[in-house]
N, CA, C, O and the ligand as a Tripos MOL2 file, in Angstrom:
@<TRIPOS>MOLECULE
protein
  241   239    61     0     0
PROTEIN
NO_CHARGES

@<TRIPOS>ATOM
      1 N         -22.5810   28.1120  -13.7260 N.3       1 MET1
      2 CA        -21.6180   27.0290  -13.5910 C.3       1 MET1
      3 C         -20.9700   26.7470  -14.9390 C.2       1 MET1
      4 O         -21.6460   26.6880  -15.9670 O.2       1 MET1
      5 N         -19.6580   26.5760  -14.9230 N.am      2 ALA2
      6 CA        -18.9380   26.2740  -16.1620 C.3       2 ALA2
      7 C         -19.3060   24.8950  -16.6700 C.2       2 ALA2
      8 O         -19.3090   23.9170  -15.9220 O.2       2 ALA2
      9 N         -19.6140   24.8350  -17.9510 N.am      3 VAL3
     10 CA        -20.0180   23.5600  -18.5490 C.3       3 VAL3
     11 C         -19.1100   23.2530  -19.7420 C.2       3 VAL3
     12 O         -18.8730   24.1360  -20.5660 O.2       3 VAL3
     13 N         -18.5990   22.0320  -19.8550 N.am      4 PRO4
     14 CA        -17.7410   21.6780  -20.9880 C.3       4 PRO4
     15 C         -18.5050   21.8130  -22.3020 C.2       4 PRO4
     16 O         -19.6780   21.4510  -22.3920 O.2       4 PRO4
     17 N         -17.8270   22.3340  -23.3110 N.am      5 LYS5
     18 CA        -18.4880   22.5820  -24.5930 C.3       5 LYS5
     19 C         -18.6960   21.2890  -25.3660 C.2       5 LYS5
     20 O         -19.7050   21.1140  -26.0500 O.2       5 LYS5
     21 N         -17.7190   20.3770  -25.2480 N.am      6 LYS6
     22 CA        -17.7770   19.1290  -26.0030 C.3       6 LYS6
     23 C         -17.6340   17.9380  -25.0620 C.2       6 LYS6
     24 O         -16.9660   18.0110  -24.0300 O.2       6 LYS6
     25 N         -18.2690   16.8600  -25.4390 N.am      7 LYS7
     26 CA        -18.1110   15.6210  -24.6800 C.3       7 LYS7
     27 C         -16.6730   15.1300  -24.8080 C.2       7 LYS7
     28 O         -16.1220   15.1150  -25.9090 O.2       7 LYS7
     29 N         -16.0550   14.7270  -23.6920 N.am      8 THR8
     30 CA        -14.6960   14.2100  -23.7210 C.3       8 THR8
     31 C         -14.6920   12.8440  -24.4060 C.2       8 THR8
     32 O         -15.4180   11.9360  -23.9990 O.2       8 THR8
     33 N         -13.8790   12.7040  -25.4400 N.am      9 SER9
     34 CA        -13.8510   11.4440  -26.1880 C.3       9 SER9
     35 C         -13.2180   10.3320  -25.3580 C.2       9 SER9
     36 O         -12.5010   10.5820  -24.3890 O.2       9 SER9
     37 N         -13.5070    9.0880  -25.7700 N.am     10 LYS10
     38 CA        -12.9120    7.9390  -25.0750 C.3      10 LYS10
     39 C         -11.4000    8.0200  -25.1110 C.2      10 LYS10
     40 O         -10.7350    7.6910  -24.1280 O.2      10 LYS10
     41 N         -10.8440    8.4580  -26.2470 N.am     11 ALA11
     42 CA         -9.3850    8.5540  -26.3850 C.3      11 ALA11
     43 C          -8.8140    9.5620  -25.3980 C.2      11 ALA11
     44 O          -7.8210    9.2830  -24.7270 O.2      11 ALA11
     45 N          -9.4530   10.7620  -25.3050 N.am     12 LYS12
     46 CA         -8.9740   11.7930  -24.3780 C.3      12 LYS12
     47 C          -9.1110   11.3320  -22.9420 C.2      12 LYS12
     48 O          -8.2110   11.5340  -22.1270 O.2      12 LYS12
     49 N         -10.2470   10.7070  -22.6330 N.am     13 LYS13
     50 CA        -10.4930   10.2050  -21.2830 C.3      13 LYS13
     51 C          -9.4280    9.1700  -20.9160 C.2      13 LYS13
     52 O          -8.8760    9.1980  -19.8160 O.2      13 LYS13
     53 N          -9.1460    8.2510  -21.8550 N.am     14 ASN14
     54 CA         -8.1690    7.2020  -21.5770 C.3      14 ASN14
     55 C          -6.7520    7.7640  -21.4760 C.2      14 ASN14
     56 O          -5.9400    7.2730  -20.6910 O.2      14 ASN14
     57 N          -6.4530    8.8140  -22.2870 N.am     15 MET15
     58 CA         -5.1360    9.4560  -22.1950 C.3      15 MET15
     59 C          -4.9520   10.0830  -20.8200 C.2      15 MET15
     60 O          -3.8920    9.9640  -20.2050 O.2      15 MET15
     61 N          -6.0110   10.7590  -20.3410 N.am     16 ARG16
     62 CA         -5.9460   11.3960  -19.0260 C.3      16 ARG16
     63 C          -5.7530   10.3350  -17.9410 C.2      16 ARG16
     64 O          -5.0220   10.5570  -16.9750 O.2      16 ARG16
     65 N          -6.4030    9.1940  -18.0990 N.am     17 ARG17
     66 CA         -6.3460    8.1600  -17.0670 C.3      17 ARG17
     67 C          -5.1180    7.2560  -17.1810 C.2      17 ARG17
     68 O          -4.9600    6.3220  -16.3950 O.2      17 ARG17
     69 N          -4.2570    7.5280  -18.1510 N.am     18 SER18
     70 CA         -3.0920    6.6580  -18.3370 C.3      18 SER18
     71 C          -2.1440    6.7360  -17.1510 C.2      18 SER18
     72 O          -1.3190    5.8420  -16.9650 O.2      18 SER18
     73 N          -2.2450    7.7970  -16.3380 N.am     19 HIS19
     74 CA         -1.3460    7.9520  -15.1950 C.3      19 HIS19
     75 C          -2.0400    7.6180  -13.8790 C.2      19 HIS19
     76 O          -1.4600    7.8230  -12.8130 O.2      19 HIS19
     77 N          -3.2640    7.1100  -13.9310 N.am     20 ASP20
     78 CA         -4.0400    6.9070  -12.7140 C.3      20 ASP20
     79 C          -3.8630    5.5360  -12.0770 C.2      20 ASP20
     80 O          -4.4270    5.2750  -11.0150 O.2      20 ASP20
     81 N          -3.0900    4.6580  -12.7050 N.am     21 ALA21
     82 CA         -2.9750    3.2980  -12.1980 C.3      21 ALA21
     83 C          -2.2940    3.2720  -10.8430 C.2      21 ALA21
     84 O          -1.3650    4.0390  -10.5900 O.2      21 ALA21
     85 N          -2.7580    2.3910   -9.9760 N.am     22 LEU22
     86 CA         -2.1650    2.2240   -8.6630 C.3      22 LEU22
     87 C          -1.0640    1.1750   -8.7350 C.2      22 LEU22
     88 O          -1.1410    0.2220   -9.5100 O.2      22 LEU22
     89 N          -0.0470    1.3690   -7.9180 N.am     23 THR23
     90 CA          1.0210    0.3720   -7.8470 C.3      23 THR23
     91 C           0.9180   -0.3680   -6.5200 C.2      23 THR23
     92 O           0.3760    0.1510   -5.5440 O.2      23 THR23
     93 N           1.4400   -1.5740   -6.5020 N.am     24 ALA24
     94 CA          1.3990   -2.3870   -5.2860 C.3      24 ALA24
     95 C           2.2290   -1.7360   -4.1950 C.2      24 ALA24
     96 O           3.2900   -1.1730   -4.4650 O.2      24 ALA24
     97 N           1.7350   -1.8150   -2.9370 N.am     25 THR25
     98 CA          2.4650   -1.2140   -1.8210 C.3      25 THR25
     99 C           3.7010   -2.0280   -1.5100 C.2      25 THR25
    100 O           3.7170   -3.2400   -1.7280 O.2      25 THR25
    101 N           4.7240   -1.3870   -1.0090 N.am     26 GLY26
    102 CA          5.9890   -2.0360   -0.6970 C.3      26 GLY26
    103 C           5.8420   -3.0720    0.3890 C.2      26 GLY26
    104 O           5.2400   -2.8190    1.4320 O.2      26 GLY26
    105 N           6.3930   -4.2290    0.1390 N.am     27 LEU27
    106 CA          6.3230   -5.3080    1.1130 C.3      27 LEU27
    107 C           7.7450   -5.6780    1.5120 C.2      27 LEU27
    108 O           8.5600   -6.0530    0.6700 O.2      27 LEU27
    109 N           8.0360   -5.5660    2.8220 N.am     28 SER28
    110 CA          9.3650   -5.9210    3.2970 C.3      28 SER28
    111 C           9.2590   -7.1330    4.2120 C.2      28 SER28
    112 O           8.1560   -7.5950    4.5080 O.2      28 SER28
    113 N          10.3840   -7.6440    4.6550 N.am     29 THR29
    114 CA         10.3740   -8.8020    5.5380 C.3      29 THR29
    115 C          10.7330   -8.3790    6.9550 C.2      29 THR29
    116 O          11.5190   -7.4540    7.1630 O.2      29 THR29
    117 N          10.1450   -9.0720    7.9270 N.am     30 CYS30
    118 CA         10.4180   -8.7980    9.3360 C.3      30 CYS30
    119 C          11.8610   -9.1860    9.6560 C.2      30 CYS30
    120 O          12.3270  -10.2590    9.2730 O.2      30 CYS30
    121 N          12.5650   -8.2900   10.3720 N.am     31 SER31
    122 CA         13.9670   -8.5660   10.6870 C.3      31 SER31
    123 C          14.0960   -9.6330   11.7700 C.2      31 SER31
    124 O          15.1580  -10.2340   11.9250 O.2      31 SER31
    125 N          13.0190   -9.8710   12.5190 N.am     32 LYS32
    126 CA         13.0810  -10.8390   13.6120 C.3      32 LYS32
    127 C          12.6680  -12.2400   13.1530 C.2      32 LYS32
    128 O          13.3890  -13.2130   13.3730 O.2      32 LYS32
    129 N          11.4860  -12.3300   12.5040 N.am     33 CYS33
    130 CA         11.0040  -13.6590   12.1270 C.3      33 CYS33
    131 C          11.0610  -13.8960   10.6210 C.2      33 CYS33
    132 O          10.9020  -15.0310   10.1720 O.2      33 CYS33
    133 N          11.2820  -12.8520    9.8430 N.am     34 GLY34
    134 CA         11.4310  -13.0230    8.3990 C.3      34 GLY34
    135 C          10.1320  -13.1150    7.6410 C.2      34 GLY34
    136 O          10.1400  -13.3290    6.4280 O.2      34 GLY34
    137 N           9.0030  -12.9570    8.3330 N.am     35 ALA35
    138 CA          7.7150  -13.0200    7.6530 C.3      35 ALA35
    139 C           7.4990  -11.7450    6.8480 C.2      35 ALA35
    140 O           7.9840  -10.6850    7.2430 O.2      35 ALA35
    141 N           6.7760  -11.8210    5.7190 N.am     36 PRO36
    142 CA          6.5080  -10.6000    4.9530 C.3      36 PRO36
    143 C           5.6100   -9.6600    5.7330 C.2      36 PRO36
    144 O           4.5900  -10.0760    6.2830 O.2      36 PRO36
    145 N           5.9890   -8.3980    5.7800 N.am     37 LYS37
    146 CA          5.1710   -7.3940    6.4700 C.3      37 LYS37
    147 C           5.2380   -6.0850    5.7090 C.2      37 LYS37
    148 O           6.1610   -5.8680    4.9230 O.2      37 LYS37
    149 N           4.2590   -5.2010    5.9360 N.am     38 ARG38
    150 CA          4.2570   -3.8920    5.3020 C.3      38 ARG38
    151 C           5.2240   -2.9930    6.0520 C.2      38 ARG38
    152 O           5.3180   -3.0560    7.2770 O.2      38 ARG38
    153 N           5.9400   -2.1570    5.3170 N.am     39 SER39
    154 CA          6.9070   -1.2750    5.9540 C.3      39 SER39
    155 C           6.2030   -0.2670    6.8620 C.2      39 SER39
    156 O           5.0860    0.1610    6.5700 O.2      39 SER39
    157 N           6.8490    0.1060    7.9470 N.am     40 HIS40
    158 CA          6.3420    1.0390    8.9530 C.3      40 HIS40
    159 C           5.1110    0.4880    9.6630 C.2      40 HIS40
    160 O           4.3050    1.2470   10.2010 O.2      40 HIS40
    161 N           4.9670   -0.8490    9.6620 N.am     41 ARG41
    162 CA          3.8610   -1.4710   10.3770 C.3      41 ARG41
    163 C           4.4310   -2.5590   11.2840 C.2      41 ARG41
    164 O           5.4810   -3.1380   11.0040 O.2      41 ARG41
    165 N           3.7030   -2.8260   12.3910 N.am     42 VAL42
    166 CA          4.1060   -3.8890   13.2970 C.3      42 VAL42
    167 C           3.9770   -5.2330   12.5860 C.2      42 VAL42
    168 O           3.0240   -5.4660   11.8440 O.2      42 VAL42
    169 N           4.9490   -6.1140   12.8230 N.am     43 CYS43
    170 CA          4.8650   -7.4570   12.2720 C.3      43 CYS43
    171 C           3.7560   -8.2090   12.9940 C.2      43 CYS43
    172 O           3.7710   -8.3100   14.2210 O.2      43 CYS43
    173 N           2.7940   -8.7370   12.2430 N.am     44 LEU44
    174 CA          1.6600   -9.4180   12.8640 C.3      44 LEU44
    175 C           2.0020  -10.8490   13.2530 C.2      44 LEU44
    176 O           1.2530  -11.4910   13.9900 O.2      44 LEU44
    177 N           3.1270  -11.3480   12.7610 N.am     45 GLU45
    178 CA          3.5220  -12.7180   13.0800 C.3      45 GLU45
    179 C           4.1390  -12.7840   14.4730 C.2      45 GLU45
    180 O           3.7680  -13.6470   15.2690 O.2      45 GLU45
    181 N           5.0870  -11.8770   14.7840 N.am     46 CYS46
    182 CA          5.7880  -11.9480   16.0690 C.3      46 CYS46
    183 C           5.5360  -10.7180   16.9340 C.2      46 CYS46
    184 O           6.0020  -10.6770   18.0730 O.2      46 CYS46
    185 N           4.8110   -9.7090   16.4310 N.am     47 GLY47
    186 CA          4.5010   -8.5280   17.2300 C.3      47 GLY47
    187 C           5.6910   -7.6290   17.4530 C.2      47 GLY47
    188 O           5.7260   -6.8810   18.4300 O.2      47 GLY47
    189 N           6.6660   -7.6850   16.5700 N.am     48 ASP48
    190 CA          7.9040   -6.9220   16.7270 C.3      48 ASP48
    191 C           7.8560   -5.6650   15.8720 C.2      48 ASP48
    192 O           7.3700   -5.6890   14.7410 O.2      48 ASP48
    193 N           8.3650   -4.5690   16.4210 N.am     49 TYR49
    194 CA          8.5340   -3.3690   15.5920 C.3      49 TYR49
    195 C           9.8520   -2.7120   15.9500 C.2      49 TYR49
    196 O          10.0800   -2.3570   17.1060 O.2      49 TYR49
    197 N          10.7090   -2.5500   14.9790 N.am     50 ASN50
    198 CA         12.0090   -1.8890   15.1290 C.3      50 ASN50
    199 C          12.8120   -2.5130   16.2800 C.2      50 ASN50
    200 O          13.4160   -1.8010   17.0820 O.2      50 ASN50
    201 N          12.8110   -3.8390   16.3500 N.am     51 GLY51
    202 CA         13.5780   -4.5440   17.3640 C.3      51 GLY51
    203 C          12.9510   -4.5290   18.7370 C.2      51 GLY51
    204 O          13.6020   -4.9090   19.7100 O.2      51 GLY51
    205 N          11.7020   -4.1000   18.8460 N.am     52 ARG52
    206 CA         11.0290   -3.9820   20.1280 C.3      52 ARG52
    207 C           9.7430   -4.8040   20.0790 C.2      52 ARG52
    208 O           9.0580   -4.8340   19.0560 O.2      52 ARG52
    209 N           9.4120   -5.4840   21.2080 N.am     53 GLN53
    210 CA          8.1760   -6.2530   21.2750 C.3      53 GLN53
    211 C           7.0430   -5.2970   21.6400 C.2      53 GLN53
    212 O           7.0220   -4.7540   22.7440 O.2      53 GLN53
    213 N           6.1090   -5.0900   20.7250 N.am     54 VAL54
    214 CA          5.0440   -4.1230   20.9840 C.3      54 VAL54
    215 C           3.6690   -4.7770   21.0180 C.2      54 VAL54
    216 O           2.6930   -4.1480   21.4260 O.2      54 VAL54
    217 N           3.5870   -6.0280   20.5940 N.am     55 LEU55
    218 CA          2.3030   -6.7130   20.6030 C.3      55 LEU55
    219 C           2.4510   -8.0460   21.3270 C.2      55 LEU55
    220 O           3.4710   -8.7260   21.2090 O.2      55 LEU55
    221 N           1.4020   -8.4080   22.0870 N.am     56 LYS56
    222 CA          1.4160   -9.7170   22.7280 C.3      56 LYS56
    223 C           0.9860  -10.7620   21.7030 C.2      56 LYS56
    224 O          -0.0510  -10.6200   21.0550 O.2      56 LYS56
    225 N           1.7810  -11.7980   21.5660 N.am     57 THR57
    226 CA          1.4160  -12.8710   20.6530 C.3      57 THR57
    227 C           1.1060  -14.1250   21.4580 C.2      57 THR57
    228 O           1.6720  -14.3510   22.5270 O.2      57 THR57
    229 N           0.1930  -14.9410   20.9220 N.am     58 THR58
    230 CA         -0.2500  -16.1250   21.6540 C.3      58 THR58
    231 C           0.8770  -17.1490   21.7800 C.2      58 THR58
    232 O           1.0460  -17.7700   22.8300 O.2      58 THR58
    233 N           1.6520  -17.3230   20.6920 N.am     59 GLU59
    234 CA          2.7500  -18.2960   20.7240 C.3      59 GLU59
    235 C           4.0640  -17.5820   20.9350 C.2      59 GLU59
    236 O           4.2930  -16.4960   20.4030 O.2      59 GLU59
    237 N           4.9390  -18.2200   21.7320 N.am     60 ALA60
    238 CA          6.2700  -17.7160   22.0740 C.3      60 ALA60
    239 C           6.1880  -16.4020   22.8230 C.2      60 ALA60
    240 O           7.2180  -15.8350   23.1880 O.2      60 ALA60
    241 ZN          8.1090  -10.8020   12.7590 Zn       61 ZN61
@<TRIPOS>BOND
     1     1     2 1
     2     2     3 1
     3     3     4 2
     4     3     5 am
     5     5     6 1
     6     6     7 1
     7     7     8 2
     8     7     9 am
     9     9    10 1
    10    10    11 1
    11    11    12 2
    12    11    13 am
    13    13    14 1
    14    14    15 1
    15    15    16 2
    16    15    17 am
    17    17    18 1
    18    18    19 1
    19    19    20 2
    20    19    21 am
    21    21    22 1
    22    22    23 1
    23    23    24 2
    24    23    25 am
    25    25    26 1
    26    26    27 1
    27    27    28 2
    28    27    29 am
    29    29    30 1
    30    30    31 1
    31    31    32 2
    32    31    33 am
    33    33    34 1
    34    34    35 1
    35    35    36 2
    36    35    37 am
    37    37    38 1
    38    38    39 1
    39    39    40 2
    40    39    41 am
    41    41    42 1
    42    42    43 1
    43    43    44 2
    44    43    45 am
    45    45    46 1
    46    46    47 1
    47    47    48 2
    48    47    49 am
    49    49    50 1
    50    50    51 1
    51    51    52 2
    52    51    53 am
    53    53    54 1
    54    54    55 1
    55    55    56 2
    56    55    57 am
    57    57    58 1
    58    58    59 1
    59    59    60 2
    60    59    61 am
    61    61    62 1
    62    62    63 1
    63    63    64 2
    64    63    65 am
    65    65    66 1
    66    66    67 1
    67    67    68 2
    68    67    69 am
    69    69    70 1
    70    70    71 1
    71    71    72 2
    72    71    73 am
    73    73    74 1
    74    74    75 1
    75    75    76 2
    76    75    77 am
    77    77    78 1
    78    78    79 1
    79    79    80 2
    80    79    81 am
    81    81    82 1
    82    82    83 1
    83    83    84 2
    84    83    85 am
    85    85    86 1
    86    86    87 1
    87    87    88 2
    88    87    89 am
    89    89    90 1
    90    90    91 1
    91    91    92 2
    92    91    93 am
    93    93    94 1
    94    94    95 1
    95    95    96 2
    96    95    97 am
    97    97    98 1
    98    98    99 1
    99    99   100 2
   100    99   101 am
   101   101   102 1
   102   102   103 1
   103   103   104 2
   104   103   105 am
   105   105   106 1
   106   106   107 1
   107   107   108 2
   108   107   109 am
   109   109   110 1
   110   110   111 1
   111   111   112 2
   112   111   113 am
   113   113   114 1
   114   114   115 1
   115   115   116 2
   116   115   117 am
   117   117   118 1
   118   118   119 1
   119   119   120 2
   120   119   121 am
   121   121   122 1
   122   122   123 1
   123   123   124 2
   124   123   125 am
   125   125   126 1
   126   126   127 1
   127   127   128 2
   128   127   129 am
   129   129   130 1
   130   130   131 1
   131   131   132 2
   132   131   133 am
   133   133   134 1
   134   134   135 1
   135   135   136 2
   136   135   137 am
   137   137   138 1
   138   138   139 1
   139   139   140 2
   140   139   141 am
   141   141   142 1
   142   142   143 1
   143   143   144 2
   144   143   145 am
   145   145   146 1
   146   146   147 1
   147   147   148 2
   148   147   149 am
   149   149   150 1
   150   150   151 1
   151   151   152 2
   152   151   153 am
   153   153   154 1
   154   154   155 1
   155   155   156 2
   156   155   157 am
   157   157   158 1
   158   158   159 1
   159   159   160 2
   160   159   161 am
   161   161   162 1
   162   162   163 1
   163   163   164 2
   164   163   165 am
   165   165   166 1
   166   166   167 1
   167   167   168 2
   168   167   169 am
   169   169   170 1
   170   170   171 1
   171   171   172 2
   172   171   173 am
   173   173   174 1
   174   174   175 1
   175   175   176 2
   176   175   177 am
   177   177   178 1
   178   178   179 1
   179   179   180 2
   180   179   181 am
   181   181   182 1
   182   182   183 1
   183   183   184 2
   184   183   185 am
   185   185   186 1
   186   186   187 1
   187   187   188 2
   188   187   189 am
   189   189   190 1
   190   190   191 1
   191   191   192 2
   192   191   193 am
   193   193   194 1
   194   194   195 1
   195   195   196 2
   196   195   197 am
   197   197   198 1
   198   198   199 1
   199   199   200 2
   200   199   201 am
   201   201   202 1
   202   202   203 1
   203   203   204 2
   204   203   205 am
   205   205   206 1
   206   206   207 1
   207   207   208 2
   208   207   209 am
   209   209   210 1
   210   210   211 1
   211   211   212 2
   212   211   213 am
   213   213   214 1
   214   214   215 1
   215   215   216 2
   216   215   217 am
   217   217   218 1
   218   218   219 1
   219   219   220 2
   220   219   221 am
   221   221   222 1
   222   222   223 1
   223   223   224 2
   224   223   225 am
   225   225   226 1
   226   226   227 1
   227   227   228 2
   228   227   229 am
   229   229   230 1
   230   230   231 1
   231   231   232 2
   232   231   233 am
   233   233   234 1
   234   234   235 1
   235   235   236 2
   236   235   237 am
   237   237   238 1
   238   238   239 1
   239   239   240 2
@<TRIPOS>SUBSTRUCTURE
     1 MET1         2 RESIDUE 1 A MET
     2 ALA2         6 RESIDUE 1 A ALA
     3 VAL3        10 RESIDUE 1 A VAL
     4 PRO4        14 RESIDUE 1 A PRO
     5 LYS5        18 RESIDUE 1 A LYS
     6 LYS6        22 RESIDUE 1 A LYS
     7 LYS7        26 RESIDUE 1 A LYS
     8 THR8        30 RESIDUE 1 A THR
     9 SER9        34 RESIDUE 1 A SER
    10 LYS10       38 RESIDUE 1 A LYS
    11 ALA11       42 RESIDUE 1 A ALA
    12 LYS12       46 RESIDUE 1 A LYS
    13 LYS13       50 RESIDUE 1 A LYS
    14 ASN14       54 RESIDUE 1 A ASN
    15 MET15       58 RESIDUE 1 A MET
    16 ARG16       62 RESIDUE 1 A ARG
    17 ARG17       66 RESIDUE 1 A ARG
    18 SER18       70 RESIDUE 1 A SER
    19 HIS19       74 RESIDUE 1 A HIS
    20 ASP20       78 RESIDUE 1 A ASP
    21 ALA21       82 RESIDUE 1 A ALA
    22 LEU22       86 RESIDUE 1 A LEU
    23 THR23       90 RESIDUE 1 A THR
    24 ALA24       94 RESIDUE 1 A ALA
    25 THR25       98 RESIDUE 1 A THR
    26 GLY26      102 RESIDUE 1 A GLY
    27 LEU27      106 RESIDUE 1 A LEU
    28 SER28      110 RESIDUE 1 A SER
    29 THR29      114 RESIDUE 1 A THR
    30 CYS30      118 RESIDUE 1 A CYS
    31 SER31      122 RESIDUE 1 A SER
    32 LYS32      126 RESIDUE 1 A LYS
    33 CYS33      130 RESIDUE 1 A CYS
    34 GLY34      134 RESIDUE 1 A GLY
    35 ALA35      138 RESIDUE 1 A ALA
    36 PRO36      142 RESIDUE 1 A PRO
    37 LYS37      146 RESIDUE 1 A LYS
    38 ARG38      150 RESIDUE 1 A ARG
    39 SER39      154 RESIDUE 1 A SER
    40 HIS40      158 RESIDUE 1 A HIS
    41 ARG41      162 RESIDUE 1 A ARG
    42 VAL42      166 RESIDUE 1 A VAL
    43 CYS43      170 RESIDUE 1 A CYS
    44 LEU44      174 RESIDUE 1 A LEU
    45 GLU45      178 RESIDUE 1 A GLU
    46 CYS46      182 RESIDUE 1 A CYS
    47 GLY47      186 RESIDUE 1 A GLY
    48 ASP48      190 RESIDUE 1 A ASP
    49 TYR49      194 RESIDUE 1 A TYR
    50 ASN50      198 RESIDUE 1 A ASN
    51 GLY51      202 RESIDUE 1 A GLY
    52 ARG52      206 RESIDUE 1 A ARG
    53 GLN53      210 RESIDUE 1 A GLN
    54 VAL54      214 RESIDUE 1 A VAL
    55 LEU55      218 RESIDUE 1 A LEU
    56 LYS56      222 RESIDUE 1 A LYS
    57 THR57      226 RESIDUE 1 A THR
    58 THR58      230 RESIDUE 1 A THR
    59 GLU59      234 RESIDUE 1 A GLU
    60 ALA60      238 RESIDUE 1 A ALA
    61 ZN61       241 GROUP 0 **** ****
């Protein structure tokens, strides 16, 4: 098995990890009720997706 010759320094490790940060997922607003929702997901407030009612909601 290949084994590294030298221990990776903190600086090298941190340089490698400088691109590993996660970014926040895109948050859009529902076109029907205006509540914030994740893109490509059903709106949990009104159950609407792409102008179509796909979920039963308790109110309205
Ligand atoms: Zn909605």
